[in-house]
Structure formats: C-alpha cells, structure tokens
C-alpha positions in Angstrom: -15.5 1.4 -7.6 -19.1 1.2 -6.6 -21.0 -2.1 -7.2 -24.8 -2.2 -7.0 -27.1 -5.1 -7.5 -30.7 -6.0 -7.3 -33.1 -8.8 -8.2 -36.1 -8.2 -10.3 -39.0 -10.3 -11.3 -40.3 -10.0 -14.8 -43.3 -12.4 -15.1 -42.1 -15.8 -14.0 -38.4 -15.0 -14.5 -36.1 -13.4 -12.0 -33.1 -11.3 -13.1 -29.9 -10.3 -11.4 -29.2 -6.7 -12.4 -25.8 -5.2 -11.7 -24.3 -1.7 -12.1 -20.5 -0.9 -11.8 -19.5 2.6 -11.4 -15.8 3.7 -11.6 -14.6 6.2 -9.0 -13.6 9.7 -10.4 -15.2 8.8 -13.7 -18.4 8.9 -15.6 -17.9 5.3 -16.7 -20.7 2.9 -15.8 -21.2 -0.7 -16.8 -24.5 -2.6 -16.3 -25.6 -6.2 -16.8 -28.5 -8.4 -16.6 -28.4 -12.2 -16.0 -31.3 -14.6 -15.7 -31.5 -16.1 -12.2 -32.8 -19.5 -11.2 -33.6 -20.0 -7.6 -33.1 -23.5 -6.4 -35.0 -24.9 -3.5 -33.0 -26.5 -0.8 -34.2 -29.9 -1.9 -33.1 -29.3 -5.4 -29.7 -28.1 -4.3 -29.2 -31.1 -2.0 -30.1 -33.5 -4.8 -27.8 -31.8 -7.3 -24.9 -31.8 -4.7 -25.5 -35.5 -4.0 -25.5 -36.3 -7.8 -22.2 -34.4 -8.1 -20.6 -36.6 -5.4 -20.9 -34.4 -2.4 -21.5 -36.4 0.8 -21.9 -33.5 3.3 -23.6 -30.2 3.0 -24.1 -27.7 5.8 -26.7 -25.0 5.3 -26.6 -21.6 7.0 -28.8 -18.5 7.0 -26.1 -15.9 7.3 -22.4 -15.4 7.2 -22.1 -15.8 11.0 -23.1 -19.4 10.8 -26.7 -18.8 11.9 -29.3 -21.5 11.3 -30.9 -21.7 7.9 -34.6 -21.6 7.4 -36.9 -20.7 4.5 -37.0 -17.0 5.5 -33.2 -16.6 5.7 -31.9 -13.6 4.0 -29.2 -15.7 2.2 -28.6 -19.4 1.7 -24.9 -20.2 2.4 -23.8 -23.8 1.7 -20.6 -25.5 2.6 -20.3 -28.9 0.8 -17.7 -31.5 1.1 -16.6 -34.0 -1.5 -14.3 -37.1 -0.6 -10.7 -36.8 -1.7 -10.0 -38.6 -5.0 -7.8 -41.7 -4.6 
C-alpha cells in the first residue's frame, strides 16, 4: 500500500488531499477534506474548555521545542481522572 498526501490552498481554504494506491493493483482511492489550521492559542483555549489542565507542545516527533516555524505541531494533553 502506498499512501500519499499533500495540503493545497484554494483561495482562503486549505484542503488535505490523499491518494491510496494498492500494491500489485491498478486500484487507487483519493479523497479531499477541508482543513482548518488552529493557532496555538486557539488550541490551548479549546483544550482548556474541554477540561485539559496540562498541554505540552513539541515541534517534532523527537520532543524538540515547538515554535511557529516547526514542521509539525505535536501536542500531548492531560486531563484529570474522573472521580
């Protein structure tokens, strides 16, 4: 299986485009989903409203520091256990 994805801007809207190709076959599946990019502030507010008390932001899968130019935004959020 081969999975390809890319992001594409169309006007003010970003789309997440995907293609899935099956090995040893001509079968191919594609899809397009609208994508809404949250700012860090928006995400922090949403997590807080949802009851999360701690959120750590990383800029890569190795635990590197997050900044506005990070390739990815990885968030680990914790919510208190229900009693």
